[in-house]
N, CA, C, O and the ligand as a Tripos MOL2 file, in Angstrom:
@<TRIPOS>MOLECULE
protein
  253   251    64     0     0
PROTEIN
NO_CHARGES

@<TRIPOS>ATOM
      1 N         -22.4090    9.2910  -10.4300 N.3       1 MET1
      2 CA        -21.4290   10.1230   -9.7380 C.3       1 MET1
      3 C         -20.0300    9.5230   -9.8980 C.2       1 MET1
      4 O         -19.8550    8.3040   -9.9080 O.2       1 MET1
      5 N         -19.0700   10.3870  -10.0180 N.am      2 ALA2
      6 CA        -17.6930    9.9270  -10.2230 C.3       2 ALA2
      7 C         -17.0030    9.6620   -8.8890 C.2       2 ALA2
      8 O         -17.3140   10.2630   -7.8610 O.2       2 ALA2
      9 N         -16.0810    8.7600   -8.9570 N.am      3 LEU3
     10 CA        -15.2640    8.5130   -7.7710 C.3       3 LEU3
     11 C         -14.2980    9.6730   -7.5860 C.2       3 LEU3
     12 O         -13.8640   10.2900   -8.5580 O.2       3 LEU3
     13 N         -13.9710    9.9590   -6.3670 N.am      4 SER4
     14 CA        -13.0320   11.0500   -6.1300 C.3       4 SER4
     15 C         -11.6150   10.6260   -6.4870 C.2       4 SER4
     16 O         -11.2620    9.4500   -6.4110 O.2       4 SER4
     17 N         -10.8180   11.6030   -6.8750 N.am      5 LYS5
     18 CA         -9.4320   11.3180   -7.2220 C.3       5 LYS5
     19 C          -8.6710   10.7900   -6.0140 C.2       5 LYS5
     20 O          -7.7790    9.9510   -6.1450 O.2       5 LYS5
     21 N          -9.0270   11.2820   -4.8540 N.am      6 ASP6
     22 CA         -8.3580   10.8100   -3.6380 C.3       6 ASP6
     23 C          -8.5950    9.3310   -3.4270 C.2       6 ASP6
     24 O          -7.6870    8.5830   -3.0640 O.2       6 ASP6
     25 N          -9.8300    8.9220   -3.6590 N.am      7 LEU7
     26 CA        -10.1510    7.5070   -3.4860 C.3       7 LEU7
     27 C          -9.4390    6.6700   -4.5520 C.2       7 LEU7
     28 O          -8.8640    5.6240   -4.2510 O.2       7 LEU7
     29 N          -9.4840    7.1390   -5.7900 N.am      8 LEU8
     30 CA         -8.8280    6.4040   -6.8730 C.3       8 LEU8
     31 C          -7.3340    6.2360   -6.6160 C.2       8 LEU8
     32 O          -6.7430    5.2130   -6.9580 O.2       8 LEU8
     33 N          -6.7410    7.2510   -6.0130 N.am      9 ALA9
     34 CA         -5.2950    7.2290   -5.7880 C.3       9 ALA9
     35 C          -4.8850    6.1070   -4.8280 C.2       9 ALA9
     36 O          -3.7790    5.5750   -4.9270 O.2       9 ALA9
     37 N          -5.7540    5.7590   -3.9270 N.am     10 ILE10
     38 CA         -5.3850    4.7310   -2.9480 C.3      10 ILE10
     39 C          -5.8650    3.3420   -3.3360 C.2      10 ILE10
     40 O          -5.4680    2.3490   -2.7250 O.2      10 ILE10
     41 N          -6.7190    3.2700   -4.3510 N.am     11 LEU11
     42 CA         -7.2050    1.9580   -4.7610 C.3      11 LEU11
     43 C          -6.1470    1.1990   -5.5520 C.2      11 LEU11
     44 O          -5.4350    1.7770   -6.3730 O.2      11 LEU11
     45 N          -6.0550   -0.0760   -5.3010 N.am     12 ALA12
     46 CA         -5.1200   -0.9090   -6.0450 C.3      12 ALA12
     47 C          -5.7340   -2.2870   -6.2010 C.2      12 ALA12
     48 O          -6.5670   -2.7130   -5.4010 O.2      12 ALA12
     49 N          -5.3080   -2.9690   -7.2420 N.am     13 CYS13
     50 CA         -5.7840   -4.3270   -7.4530 C.3      13 CYS13
     51 C          -5.3080   -5.1990   -6.2890 C.2      13 CYS13
     52 O          -4.1040   -5.3040   -6.0530 O.2      13 CYS13
     53 N          -6.2240   -5.8180   -5.5670 N.am     14 PRO14
     54 CA         -5.8410   -6.5940   -4.3890 C.3      14 PRO14
     55 C          -4.9940   -7.8150   -4.7220 C.2      14 PRO14
     56 O          -4.2830   -8.3500   -3.8720 O.2      14 PRO14
     57 N          -5.0840   -8.2360   -5.9540 N.am     15 LYS15
     58 CA         -4.3090   -9.3960   -6.3730 C.3      15 LYS15
     59 C          -2.8660   -8.9980   -6.7090 C.2      15 LYS15
     60 O          -1.9120   -9.6460   -6.2780 O.2      15 LYS15
     61 N          -2.7310   -7.9160   -7.4890 N.am     16 CYS16
     62 CA         -1.4100   -7.5160   -7.9740 C.3      16 CYS16
     63 C          -0.5810   -6.7750   -6.9350 C.2      16 CYS16
     64 O           0.6490   -6.8270   -6.9520 O.2      16 CYS16
     65 N          -1.2560   -6.1000   -6.0490 N.am     17 VAL17
     66 CA         -0.5140   -5.2570   -5.1110 C.3      17 VAL17
     67 C           0.3820   -6.0970   -4.1920 C.2      17 VAL17
     68 O           1.3300   -5.5820   -3.5990 O.2      17 VAL17
     69 N           0.0790   -7.3610   -4.0850 N.am     18 ARG18
     70 CA          0.8910   -8.2390   -3.2420 C.3      18 ARG18
     71 C           2.1300   -8.7510   -3.9730 C.2      18 ARG18
     72 O           3.0440   -9.3010   -3.3590 O.2      18 ARG18
     73 N           2.1470   -8.5630   -5.2830 N.am     19 GLU19
     74 CA          3.2890   -9.0690   -6.0320 C.3      19 GLU19
     75 C           4.4400   -8.0670   -6.0180 C.2      19 GLU19
     76 O           4.2270   -6.8600   -6.1270 O.2      19 GLU19
     77 N           5.6470   -8.5750   -5.8840 N.am     20 PRO20
     78 CA          6.8100   -7.6800   -5.8340 C.3      20 PRO20
     79 C           6.9290   -6.8530   -7.1070 C.2      20 PRO20
     80 O           6.8240   -7.3810   -8.2140 O.2      20 PRO20
     81 N           7.1460   -5.5770   -6.9440 N.am     21 GLY21
     82 CA          7.3690   -4.7020   -8.0910 C.3      21 GLY21
     83 C           6.1100   -4.2720   -8.8040 C.2      21 GLY21
     84 O           6.1900   -3.5590   -9.8050 O.2      21 GLY21
     85 N           4.9490   -4.6800   -8.3260 N.am     22 CYS22
     86 CA          3.6970   -4.2850   -8.9660 C.3      22 CYS22
     87 C           2.9000   -3.3890   -8.0340 C.2      22 CYS22
     88 O           2.7080   -3.7020   -6.8590 O.2      22 CYS22
     89 N           2.4370   -2.2610   -8.5820 N.am     23 THR23
     90 CA          1.7000   -1.3170   -7.7490 C.3      23 THR23
     91 C           0.2070   -1.6140   -7.7400 C.2      23 THR23
     92 O          -0.5210   -1.1040   -6.8890 O.2      23 THR23
     93 N          -0.2530   -2.4300   -8.6740 N.am     24 GLY24
     94 CA         -1.6800   -2.7210   -8.7530 C.3      24 GLY24
     95 C          -2.4980   -1.5660   -9.2620 C.2      24 GLY24
     96 O          -3.6630   -1.4070   -8.8950 O.2      24 GLY24
     97 N          -1.8890   -0.7550  -10.1090 N.am     25 ASP25
     98 CA         -2.5930    0.4060  -10.6720 C.3      25 ASP25
     99 C          -3.8720   -0.0100  -11.3990 C.2      25 ASP25
    100 O          -3.9180   -1.0370  -12.0770 O.2      25 ASP25
    101 N          -4.8990    0.8080  -11.2390 N.am     26 LEU26
    102 CA         -6.1850    0.5210  -11.8680 C.3      26 LEU26
    103 C          -6.5750    1.6360  -12.8280 C.2      26 LEU26
    104 O          -6.2900    2.8090  -12.5850 O.2      26 LEU26
    105 N          -7.2200    1.2600  -13.9030 N.am     27 GLU27
    106 CA         -7.7770    2.2310  -14.8480 C.3      27 GLU27
    107 C          -9.2440    2.4450  -14.5010 C.2      27 GLU27
    108 O         -10.0080    1.4920  -14.3510 O.2      27 GLU27
    109 N          -9.6140    3.6860  -14.3780 N.am     28 TYR28
    110 CA        -10.9950    4.0050  -14.0370 C.3      28 TYR28
    111 C         -11.7840    4.2930  -15.3080 C.2      28 TYR28
    112 O         -11.4310    5.1840  -16.0810 O.2      28 TYR28
    113 N         -12.8530    3.5340  -15.5150 N.am     29 HIS29
    114 CA        -13.7300    3.7660  -16.6590 C.3      29 HIS29
    115 C         -15.0620    4.2720  -16.1260 C.2      29 HIS29
    116 O         -15.9410    3.5030  -15.7370 O.2      29 HIS29
    117 N         -15.1720    5.5800  -16.1250 N.am     30 GLU30
    118 CA        -16.3190    6.2150  -15.4800 C.3      30 GLU30
    119 C         -17.6470    5.8440  -16.1370 C.2      30 GLU30
    120 O         -18.6390    5.5920  -15.4530 O.2      30 GLU30
    121 N         -17.6550    5.8140  -17.4760 N.am     31 GLU31
    122 CA        -18.9140    5.5480  -18.1770 C.3      31 GLU31
    123 C         -19.4350    4.1400  -17.9230 C.2      31 GLU31
    124 O         -20.6410    3.8960  -17.9680 O.2      31 GLU31
    125 N         -18.5150    3.2150  -17.6580 N.am     32 LYS32
    126 CA        -18.9300    1.8370  -17.3910 C.3      32 LYS32
    127 C         -18.9700    1.5190  -15.9100 C.2      32 LYS32
    128 O         -19.4340    0.4550  -15.5000 O.2      32 LYS32
    129 N         -18.4830    2.4490  -15.1210 N.am     33 GLN33
    130 CA        -18.3670    2.2260  -13.6780 C.3      33 GLN33
    131 C         -17.5730    0.9490  -13.3880 C.2      33 GLN33
    132 O         -18.0260    0.0240  -12.7140 O.2      33 GLN33
    133 N         -16.3710    0.9650  -13.9370 N.am     34 GLN34
    134 CA        -15.4860   -0.1860  -13.7610 C.3      34 GLN34
    135 C         -14.0690    0.2780  -13.4650 C.2      34 GLN34
    136 O         -13.6440    1.3580  -13.8750 O.2      34 GLN34
    137 N         -13.3640   -0.5580  -12.7530 N.am     35 LEU35
    138 CA        -11.9380   -0.3570  -12.5290 C.3      35 LEU35
    139 C         -11.2330   -1.5570  -13.1420 C.2      35 LEU35
    140 O         -11.5380   -2.7030  -12.8120 O.2      35 LEU35
    141 N         -10.2970   -1.2900  -14.0290 N.am     36 ILE36
    142 CA         -9.6390   -2.3780  -14.7380 C.3      36 ILE36
    143 C          -8.1730   -2.4540  -14.3580 C.2      36 ILE36
    144 O          -7.4600   -1.4500  -14.3570 O.2      36 ILE36
    145 N          -7.7380   -3.6600  -14.0350 N.am     37 CYS37
    146 CA         -6.3270   -3.9120  -13.7800 C.3      37 CYS37
    147 C          -5.7280   -4.4960  -15.0510 C.2      37 CYS37
    148 O          -6.1300   -5.5670  -15.5060 O.2      37 CYS37
    149 N          -4.7670   -3.7820  -15.6170 N.am     38 ARG38
    150 CA         -4.1420   -4.2370  -16.8640 C.3      38 ARG38
    151 C          -3.1220   -5.3480  -16.6220 C.2      38 ARG38
    152 O          -2.7090   -6.0390  -17.5540 O.2      38 ARG38
    153 N          -2.7260   -5.5090  -15.3790 N.am     39 HIS39
    154 CA         -1.7010   -6.5130  -15.0780 C.3      39 HIS39
    155 C          -2.2900   -7.9150  -15.0870 C.2      39 HIS39
    156 O          -1.7680   -8.8090  -15.7530 O.2      39 HIS39
    157 N          -3.3760   -8.1050  -14.3500 N.am     40 CYS40
    158 CA         -3.9640   -9.4430  -14.2760 C.3      40 CYS40
    159 C          -5.2680   -9.5200  -15.0690 C.2      40 CYS40
    160 O          -5.9300  -10.5570  -15.0850 O.2      40 CYS40
    161 N          -5.6350   -8.4070  -15.7330 N.am     41 LYS41
    162 CA         -6.8150   -8.3570  -16.5880 C.3      41 LYS41
    163 C          -8.1140   -8.6980  -15.8650 C.2      41 LYS41
    164 O          -8.9420   -9.4660  -16.3530 O.2      41 LYS41
    165 N          -8.2580   -8.1100  -14.7090 N.am     42 LEU42
    166 CA         -9.5150   -8.2740  -13.9850 C.3      42 LEU42
    167 C         -10.2680   -6.9410  -13.9790 C.2      42 LEU42
    168 O          -9.6760   -5.8630  -13.9200 O.2      42 LEU42
    169 N         -11.5890   -7.0600  -14.0410 N.am     43 ILE43
    170 CA        -12.4410   -5.8730  -14.0090 C.3      43 ILE43
    171 C         -13.1910   -5.8540  -12.6820 C.2      43 ILE43
    172 O         -13.9180   -6.7880  -12.3440 O.2      43 ILE43
    173 N         -12.9970   -4.7820  -11.9510 N.am     44 TYR44
    174 CA        -13.7170   -4.6020  -10.6920 C.3      44 TYR44
    175 C         -14.8660   -3.6510  -10.9370 C.2      44 TYR44
    176 O         -14.6760   -2.5830  -11.5190 O.2      44 TYR44
    177 N         -16.0410   -4.0210  -10.5070 N.am     45 SER45
    178 CA        -17.1890   -3.1520  -10.7280 C.3      45 SER45
    179 C         -17.3490   -2.1630   -9.5810 C.2      45 SER45
    180 O         -16.8280   -2.3530   -8.4810 O.2      45 SER45
    181 N         -18.0860   -1.1050   -9.8800 N.am     46 ILE46
    182 CA        -18.3670   -0.0740   -8.8870 C.3      46 ILE46
    183 C         -19.8750   -0.0490   -8.6800 C.2      46 ILE46
    184 O         -20.6370    0.2360   -9.6040 O.2      46 ILE46
    185 N         -20.2910   -0.3460   -7.4660 N.am     47 LYS47
    186 CA        -21.7190   -0.3900   -7.1770 C.3      47 LYS47
    187 C         -22.0810    0.6990   -6.1900 C.2      47 LYS47
    188 O         -21.5350    0.7650   -5.0890 O.2      47 LYS47
    189 N         -23.0130    1.5570   -6.5950 N.am     48 ASP48
    190 CA        -23.4280    2.6750   -5.7430 C.3      48 ASP48
    191 C         -22.2290    3.4920   -5.2790 C.2      48 ASP48
    192 O         -22.1280    3.8670   -4.1110 O.2      48 ASP48
    193 N         -21.3230    3.7610   -6.2160 N.am     49 ASP49
    194 CA        -20.1200    4.5610   -5.9480 C.3      49 ASP49
    195 C         -19.1150    3.8770   -5.0320 C.2      49 ASP49
    196 O         -18.1780    4.5140   -4.5500 O.2      49 ASP49
    197 N         -19.3030    2.6080   -4.7970 N.am     50 ILE50
    198 CA        -18.3520    1.8860   -3.9590 C.3      50 ILE50
    199 C         -17.6700    0.8110   -4.8020 C.2      50 ILE50
    200 O         -18.3270   -0.1150   -5.2790 O.2      50 ILE50
    201 N         -16.3740    0.9280   -4.9840 N.am     51 PRO51
    202 CA        -15.6570   -0.0780   -5.7710 C.3      51 PRO51
    203 C         -15.6520   -1.4220   -5.0430 C.2      51 PRO51
    204 O         -15.3590   -1.4990   -3.8500 O.2      51 PRO51
    205 N         -15.9790   -2.4610   -5.7780 N.am     52 VAL52
    206 CA        -15.9820   -3.8070   -5.1970 C.3      52 VAL52
    207 C         -14.6010   -4.4230   -5.4350 C.2      52 VAL52
    208 O         -14.3470   -5.0250   -6.4780 O.2      52 VAL52
    209 N         -13.7300   -4.2620   -4.4650 N.am     53 MET53
    210 CA        -12.3440   -4.6930   -4.6370 C.3      53 MET53
    211 C         -12.1400   -6.1130   -4.1260 C.2      53 MET53
    212 O         -11.3430   -6.3640   -3.2220 O.2      53 MET53
    213 N         -12.8780   -7.0270   -4.7280 N.am     54 LEU54
    214 CA        -12.7700   -8.4290   -4.3500 C.3      54 LEU54
    215 C         -12.4350   -9.2460   -5.5960 C.2      54 LEU54
    216 O         -13.1230   -9.1550   -6.6130 O.2      54 LEU54
    217 N         -11.3880  -10.0320   -5.5060 N.am     55 VAL55
    218 CA        -10.9870  -10.8490   -6.6490 C.3      55 VAL55
    219 C         -12.1050  -11.8190   -7.0260 C.2      55 VAL55
    220 O         -12.3170  -12.1000   -8.2060 O.2      55 VAL55
    221 N         -12.8090  -12.3250   -6.0330 N.am     56 GLU56
    222 CA        -13.8890  -13.2900   -6.2950 C.3      56 GLU56
    223 C         -15.0590  -12.6540   -7.0520 C.2      56 GLU56
    224 O         -15.7980  -13.3400   -7.7570 O.2      56 GLU56
    225 N         -15.2170  -11.3400   -6.8980 N.am     57 GLU57
    226 CA        -16.3280  -10.6370   -7.5530 C.3      57 GLU57
    227 C         -15.9250  -10.0450   -8.9000 C.2      57 GLU57
    228 O         -16.7770   -9.5920   -9.6650 O.2      57 GLU57
    229 N         -14.6540  -10.0500   -9.1810 N.am     58 ALA58
    230 CA        -14.1630   -9.4140  -10.4110 C.3      58 ALA58
    231 C         -14.4360  -10.3170  -11.6130 C.2      58 ALA58
    232 O         -14.5690  -11.5340  -11.4840 O.2      58 ALA58
    233 N         -14.5170   -9.6810  -12.7860 N.am     59 THR59
    234 CA        -14.6860  -10.4490  -14.0060 C.3      59 THR59
    235 C         -13.4290  -10.3260  -14.8620 C.2      59 THR59
    236 O         -12.6720   -9.3630  -14.7360 O.2      59 THR59
    237 N         -13.2190  -11.2890  -15.7120 N.am     60 PHE60
    238 CA        -12.0040  -11.3200  -16.5210 C.3      60 PHE60
    239 C         -12.1580  -10.4400  -17.7630 C.2      60 PHE60
    240 O         -13.1800  -10.4780  -18.4480 O.2      60 PHE60
    241 N         -11.1340   -9.6610  -18.0300 N.am     61 LEU61
    242 CA        -11.1390   -8.7640  -19.1880 C.3      61 LEU61
    243 C         -10.8020   -9.5530  -20.4480 C.2      61 LEU61
    244 O          -9.7530  -10.1910  -20.5380 O.2      61 LEU61
    245 N         -11.7090   -9.4980  -21.4140 N.am     62 GLU62
    246 CA        -11.4630  -10.1970  -22.6770 C.3      62 GLU62
    247 C         -11.1030   -9.1980  -23.7470 C.2      62 GLU62
    248 O         -11.7750   -8.1800  -23.9140 O.2      62 GLU62
    249 N         -10.0450   -9.4870  -24.4690 N.am     63 GLU63
    250 CA         -9.5860   -8.5490  -25.4980 C.3      63 GLU63
    251 C          -9.4940   -9.2170  -26.8480 C.2      63 GLU63
    252 O          -9.1250   -8.5750  -27.8310 O.2      63 GLU63
    253 ZN         -4.4140   -7.0190  -10.9320 Zn       64 ZN64
@<TRIPOS>BOND
     1     1     2 1
     2     2     3 1
     3     3     4 2
     4     3     5 am
     5     5     6 1
     6     6     7 1
     7     7     8 2
     8     7     9 am
     9     9    10 1
    10    10    11 1
    11    11    12 2
    12    11    13 am
    13    13    14 1
    14    14    15 1
    15    15    16 2
    16    15    17 am
    17    17    18 1
    18    18    19 1
    19    19    20 2
    20    19    21 am
    21    21    22 1
    22    22    23 1
    23    23    24 2
    24    23    25 am
    25    25    26 1
    26    26    27 1
    27    27    28 2
    28    27    29 am
    29    29    30 1
    30    30    31 1
    31    31    32 2
    32    31    33 am
    33    33    34 1
    34    34    35 1
    35    35    36 2
    36    35    37 am
    37    37    38 1
    38    38    39 1
    39    39    40 2
    40    39    41 am
    41    41    42 1
    42    42    43 1
    43    43    44 2
    44    43    45 am
    45    45    46 1
    46    46    47 1
    47    47    48 2
    48    47    49 am
    49    49    50 1
    50    50    51 1
    51    51    52 2
    52    51    53 am
    53    53    54 1
    54    54    55 1
    55    55    56 2
    56    55    57 am
    57    57    58 1
    58    58    59 1
    59    59    60 2
    60    59    61 am
    61    61    62 1
    62    62    63 1
    63    63    64 2
    64    63    65 am
    65    65    66 1
    66    66    67 1
    67    67    68 2
    68    67    69 am
    69    69    70 1
    70    70    71 1
    71    71    72 2
    72    71    73 am
    73    73    74 1
    74    74    75 1
    75    75    76 2
    76    75    77 am
    77    77    78 1
    78    78    79 1
    79    79    80 2
    80    79    81 am
    81    81    82 1
    82    82    83 1
    83    83    84 2
    84    83    85 am
    85    85    86 1
    86    86    87 1
    87    87    88 2
    88    87    89 am
    89    89    90 1
    90    90    91 1
    91    91    92 2
    92    91    93 am
    93    93    94 1
    94    94    95 1
    95    95    96 2
    96    95    97 am
    97    97    98 1
    98    98    99 1
    99    99   100 2
   100    99   101 am
   101   101   102 1
   102   102   103 1
   103   103   104 2
   104   103   105 am
   105   105   106 1
   106   106   107 1
   107   107   108 2
   108   107   109 am
   109   109   110 1
   110   110   111 1
   111   111   112 2
   112   111   113 am
   113   113   114 1
   114   114   115 1
   115   115   116 2
   116   115   117 am
   117   117   118 1
   118   118   119 1
   119   119   120 2
   120   119   121 am
   121   121   122 1
   122   122   123 1
   123   123   124 2
   124   123   125 am
   125   125   126 1
   126   126   127 1
   127   127   128 2
   128   127   129 am
   129   129   130 1
   130   130   131 1
   131   131   132 2
   132   131   133 am
   133   133   134 1
   134   134   135 1
   135   135   136 2
   136   135   137 am
   137   137   138 1
   138   138   139 1
   139   139   140 2
   140   139   141 am
   141   141   142 1
   142   142   143 1
   143   143   144 2
   144   143   145 am
   145   145   146 1
   146   146   147 1
   147   147   148 2
   148   147   149 am
   149   149   150 1
   150   150   151 1
   151   151   152 2
   152   151   153 am
   153   153   154 1
   154   154   155 1
   155   155   156 2
   156   155   157 am
   157   157   158 1
   158   158   159 1
   159   159   160 2
   160   159   161 am
   161   161   162 1
   162   162   163 1
   163   163   164 2
   164   163   165 am
   165   165   166 1
   166   166   167 1
   167   167   168 2
   168   167   169 am
   169   169   170 1
   170   170   171 1
   171   171   172 2
   172   171   173 am
   173   173   174 1
   174   174   175 1
   175   175   176 2
   176   175   177 am
   177   177   178 1
   178   178   179 1
   179   179   180 2
   180   179   181 am
   181   181   182 1
   182   182   183 1
   183   183   184 2
   184   183   185 am
   185   185   186 1
   186   186   187 1
   187   187   188 2
   188   187   189 am
   189   189   190 1
   190   190   191 1
   191   191   192 2
   192   191   193 am
   193   193   194 1
   194   194   195 1
   195   195   196 2
   196   195   197 am
   197   197   198 1
   198   198   199 1
   199   199   200 2
   200   199   201 am
   201   201   202 1
   202   202   203 1
   203   203   204 2
   204   203   205 am
   205   205   206 1
   206   206   207 1
   207   207   208 2
   208   207   209 am
   209   209   210 1
   210   210   211 1
   211   211   212 2
   212   211   213 am
   213   213   214 1
   214   214   215 1
   215   215   216 2
   216   215   217 am
   217   217   218 1
   218   218   219 1
   219   219   220 2
   220   219   221 am
   221   221   222 1
   222   222   223 1
   223   223   224 2
   224   223   225 am
   225   225   226 1
   226   226   227 1
   227   227   228 2
   228   227   229 am
   229   229   230 1
   230   230   231 1
   231   231   232 2
   232   231   233 am
   233   233   234 1
   234   234   235 1
   235   235   236 2
   236   235   237 am
   237   237   238 1
   238   238   239 1
   239   239   240 2
   240   239   241 am
   241   241   242 1
   242   242   243 1
   243   243   244 2
   244   243   245 am
   245   245   246 1
   246   246   247 1
   247   247   248 2
   248   247   249 am
   249   249   250 1
   250   250   251 1
   251   251   252 2
@<TRIPOS>SUBSTRUCTURE
     1 MET1         2 RESIDUE 1 A MET
     2 ALA2         6 RESIDUE 1 A ALA
     3 LEU3        10 RESIDUE 1 A LEU
     4 SER4        14 RESIDUE 1 A SER
     5 LYS5        18 RESIDUE 1 A LYS
     6 ASP6        22 RESIDUE 1 A ASP
     7 LEU7        26 RESIDUE 1 A LEU
     8 LEU8        30 RESIDUE 1 A LEU
     9 ALA9        34 RESIDUE 1 A ALA
    10 ILE10       38 RESIDUE 1 A ILE
    11 LEU11       42 RESIDUE 1 A LEU
    12 ALA12       46 RESIDUE 1 A ALA
    13 CYS13       50 RESIDUE 1 A CYS
    14 PRO14       54 RESIDUE 1 A PRO
    15 LYS15       58 RESIDUE 1 A LYS
    16 CYS16       62 RESIDUE 1 A CYS
    17 VAL17       66 RESIDUE 1 A VAL
    18 ARG18       70 RESIDUE 1 A ARG
    19 GLU19       74 RESIDUE 1 A GLU
    20 PRO20       78 RESIDUE 1 A PRO
    21 GLY21       82 RESIDUE 1 A GLY
    22 CYS22       86 RESIDUE 1 A CYS
    23 THR23       90 RESIDUE 1 A THR
    24 GLY24       94 RESIDUE 1 A GLY
    25 ASP25       98 RESIDUE 1 A ASP
    26 LEU26      102 RESIDUE 1 A LEU
    27 GLU27      106 RESIDUE 1 A GLU
    28 TYR28      110 RESIDUE 1 A TYR
    29 HIS29      114 RESIDUE 1 A HIS
    30 GLU30      118 RESIDUE 1 A GLU
    31 GLU31      122 RESIDUE 1 A GLU
    32 LYS32      126 RESIDUE 1 A LYS
    33 GLN33      130 RESIDUE 1 A GLN
    34 GLN34      134 RESIDUE 1 A GLN
    35 LEU35      138 RESIDUE 1 A LEU
    36 ILE36      142 RESIDUE 1 A ILE
    37 CYS37      146 RESIDUE 1 A CYS
    38 ARG38      150 RESIDUE 1 A ARG
    39 HIS39      154 RESIDUE 1 A HIS
    40 CYS40      158 RESIDUE 1 A CYS
    41 LYS41      162 RESIDUE 1 A LYS
    42 LEU42      166 RESIDUE 1 A LEU
    43 ILE43      170 RESIDUE 1 A ILE
    44 TYR44      174 RESIDUE 1 A TYR
    45 SER45      178 RESIDUE 1 A SER
    46 ILE46      182 RESIDUE 1 A ILE
    47 LYS47      186 RESIDUE 1 A LYS
    48 ASP48      190 RESIDUE 1 A ASP
    49 ASP49      194 RESIDUE 1 A ASP
    50 ILE50      198 RESIDUE 1 A ILE
    51 PRO51      202 RESIDUE 1 A PRO
    52 VAL52      206 RESIDUE 1 A VAL
    53 MET53      210 RESIDUE 1 A MET
    54 LEU54      214 RESIDUE 1 A LEU
    55 VAL55      218 RESIDUE 1 A VAL
    56 GLU56      222 RESIDUE 1 A GLU
    57 GLU57      226 RESIDUE 1 A GLU
    58 ALA58      230 RESIDUE 1 A ALA
    59 THR59      234 RESIDUE 1 A THR
    60 PHE60      238 RESIDUE 1 A PHE
    61 LEU61      242 RESIDUE 1 A LEU
    62 GLU62      246 RESIDUE 1 A GLU
    63 GLU63      250 RESIDUE 1 A GLU
    64 ZN64       253 GROUP 0 **** ****
């Protein structure tokens, strides 16, 4: 199941949102059930339709 747009609109990277000038925008990858922050390159997983917005639980994006 996909996350609702309303929920996505309010989600932000908990790490970046505290930084001045950064909104903490997240990219939603529905097929992988992941939310990716391009600013700090952390991947937040979505478990049972609930985004796990914890820096400690996030994994680092490798490119
Ligand atoms: Zn971030």
